[in-house]
N, C-alpha and C positions, 0 to 999 in steps of 0.2 A: 467519266461523264460521257453520255452518248453523243455522237457527233452527227448532226443532221444536215450540216451545211458543207461538209468536206467532200472533196472529190474522191473517187475510189483510190485506195492505196495501190502503189506499184512497187515492185521490187527494185532495189538499187544496190550498188556495190557497197554502200555504207549502211545498209539496212540494220545490221546487228550492232552498229556502233553509235547510234544516235545519242545515247546517254553521255558518251565521251568522244564525240566527233572531233573536238579540239585536240584532245590528247593524241589522236591518231592522224592529225594532219601531216603532210609530208615534212620531213625535217628541214628542208630549205625555207619553209615558212615560219619556223620557230623564232627567227630573228627579224621578221617583218613587223612593223607597227600594226597594232590592232586596227588602225584606220585604213590599212591596205588589204585586209582580209574581207571576204564576202561572208556576211553574217545575217541569218534570218531573224526577223523580229515580228512583233505584233503591234497593231494599232489599237490604242485604248485597251491595253493588254488585260486589264482587270475586269473589263465589262462582260465577263462570262456570267456574272451573278449581279443582278440589280434588284433592289427591294421595291416595295410599293411607295416608299417615301421619296418626295422630291428633293433633288439636290439644289444647291444655290445657283447652279448654272442652268437650271430649267427656266425657260422664258416665262414671264408672268402670265401670259395668256393661257399657256398650257398648264401652269400651276393651278389656275382657277378651275380648269376643266378636268383636272387629273382624275378625280373620282369617277368620271364618266368614261374617259378614254384611256385609262391606264394600260390596257393590252396594246393599244396602238402605240403609245409612247414607248413602251418596253420593246416592242418589235423593232422600232427605229432607233433604239439606244443600245441594245445588245450587239456587241461587235465580235465576240469570240464564243466558241462552244467547248473550250478546254480550259481547265483551271491552270494555275501556274505550274504545278508539277507535271501535268500532262503536256503543257507547252514545252517545258524543259526536256521532257522525254522524247519529243519528236525532233528536238534540236534547236528550238528557239533560244536565242541568247541576248536579245535586246527587248526591253520592256518599256512601254510608253505609258506614263502614269499621270493622272489628274487627281488632285487631292483637295479636300476641304476640311475645315474644322469639324470634328465629330459633333453631330447634331444632338444625339442622345446624351444628356449629362450624366446618366447613370453608368455609362461605359467610358466616359471621357477620361477617367483616371487610368484606365487600362490602355487606351489608345486615343490620344488627342486628335487623331486624324482618321479619315476614311476616304475611300475612293468615290468619285462622282462622275457620272456621265448622263446628265438629265435627271436620273434617279440615283439614289445613294447605293453604294456597293458595300463590300466587306470593309472591315477595319484594316487600315494600313499595316498595323503591327502583324496581324494574322497573315497578310499576303507576303510581307517581307520574311517572316519566319518560315513560311512554306518554301520560299526560294532558298533561304539559308540552309534548310534541312537537306535539300537536294545537293547543295554545294558541299555540305559535310560528307556526303557519300561519294562525291566525284571531285577530287581535289585539284584536277587539272582543267576543269571547265571554268570559263570566264564569262561573266554576264555584264552587260551594260544596262544600268538602271537609270532611266531618264525621267526626272520630275520636271514637268514643263508647264503645268497649269495649276494655279493656287487660288482657292476661293475661300472667302469668309474668314481669313486669318485675323487674329487680333493680338494684343500685347502678350496674352498668356498662352496663346496657341498660334505661334508664328514660326518663322523660318528657324530660329534658334532651336525651338522644341522639336521641329521635324528633323533637323540635322542630328540632334541628340538621339532621337529614336533610331534613326538609320545607323548611327555609330554604335548604339547599344546592341543592336541586333547583329550587325556584321562584324564589328570590332576590327581585328587585325586583318580580316579578309579585304577590307577597303584598301584600294590603292592610294596610299598617302605619301609615298616617297618619290614618285616620278615628278620631275619639274614640269614636263610637258607630256602630252599624251603620245607623242612620237616615241618616247622612251618605253611605252607600254607594249613590249613584244611578249610573245608567249614565254620565251625563256626568262625574261626579266620578271614577269609576274609569277611564274612557277618558282623561280629562285627565292623570291620574297614572300612566297606563300600568300599571294594576294589574288583574289578572285572576283572582286567587284569594282567596276569602274563607275563612279557616280557622275552622272550628267545632271546638272542642276541649272535650270533656265531662270536664273535670278541675277539681276544687275550686281556685278561684283562691287560696285561703289556703295551698295546698300547692305553689304554683308557685315555682320557684326564681328567683333574681335573673336568671339567664340566660334563662329562659323569658319573664320580664317584659320583658327588654330587647329580644329579637329576635322573640319569638313573636307577640305582638299578635293574640290569637285572640278570637273572639266565641263566644257560647254560644247553643244552641237553647233557646228559652223554653218551647215546647210541642211535644211529639212523643208524644201519648198512644198507648199500645200497645193495640190492640183485644183481643189475646190470646184469640181465639176460632177455632174450626175450622168455624163455621157461617156461611154467606154472609148469611143473614138477620140474624144478630146483629151481624155486621161493619157492615152499613149502618145498622142502628139506632144503633150506637155512633157512627158517623161523622156521622149526622144530628144527634145530640144535641150533639156537640162543636162543630159549626159553626153551631148555632142562635143563638149569641150572639156579640157582638163580642169579638175577642181583641186583645191588644196588638201593636203593630207595631215595638216597640223591640228585637225579636229575631226569630229565624226561627221560623215556625210550620210544622209538618209534619203532613200527613195521611197516615197509614199505611194503605194500601189492600190489605194482604195478609192472608191467613189464617195461623193458627199451629196446625198439627195437634197434638193432645195425644197422650199415649202410647196411649190406648185407640183413637184413630183410626188410628194407625200399626199397632198390633197387629191390628186388624180388617182392615187392608189393607196388609200388609207390602210388597207388590210395587207399591204406588202410588208417588206422587212429588209433590213440590211443583209440578212442571210441570203435572200433572193438576189440582191445586188451582187453579193460576193460570189455566188455560184457562177454568174455570168462573167464577172471580171477576172476571177482567179484563173480560169482556164486560159484566158488570153495572156494574163500576167506570167504564167508559168512558161508559156512558149516564148514570150518576150525575154524572160530571164535567160533562156537557153542560148541566146545570141549575144550575151554580155560577157564581160570578163571581170575578175576582181581588180581592185585598185582604181579609185576614182581619179588619180592623176593621169590615167590613160583615157583616151577617147573610148566611149562605151564601157568604161570601167565603173564598178559599183563598190560600195562598202556595206552599209546596212540597207536591207530591203524589208519593208513592212507591208502587211495587208490585214484585212478583216478575215475572220474565220480561217485562220492559218491551219493547214493540215500537213501530213507527212510529205505529200507530193511537192508542196510549196517549199518546205524546209529543205528537202533533198535537192531541189533545183538550185537553190541558193548555195548550199554547201558544196555542191559539185563544181561550182565556178572556181573553187580553190584547187581543183585537180586539173584545170585546163593548162 
């Protein structure tokens, strides 16, 4: 897929190892919890492809006007320009996913769920199978898959069914033996032939017996949303958040993307998140260069995500593991 929003690629010492950068990490990191490593991720990872059809998360006012302003909605909803395989190939290992019940009843039996970000995206089954295909070829790469928004679920198409689909696709690759995520070191996961850490943002008290039995999912402990359309405010927010030690008994996420508000979009309707990312990512990459891995340390990070991730961004995060 052509990349129109990415910064120019630069050479790095790990350029030839992006497919297997985890395999090639220094040996002293093999027994560190995954929560202490620096891992590049993407925000709304699936939103490289969105259809004409509205998702359940599209606000009613825009839903009514969609037929007239579809290009504008799409430009402000697309967040990536690389599919899952291409993201994995540049080193992305964390995926941020929003899902809803499949709207087209004709394909619901194949995949009860699909991605949504204002507009409907691909089927969840197709996306997860694409990730699984990469993992089949790269047995020492670990991915964190974070399901955190759920829309339009019902009794027949709910959390049980989604967990079942995830388990069907990844099977024994799912980390189901560790009692806590702190046990999830590279050596532990490699030894158990596990490659998928499932992060599932659903109240544990509401989980069914089925989910408890086969799901075995972990939760993100910190993923503060900057919720600003200003670059300056974004980095003031990020600086404040990493200025203190944070727990490592769960995944910590730094969100490095802007969120345009309605006034920003109204004043520039023919703009896009792509244009926002071009401005933001240049600053974000420099900001990353002054950090270190391990959120228990001041200025330490674990997962960093952004819109329109490219090779330069992924390299900047991965290189923190070599400091």
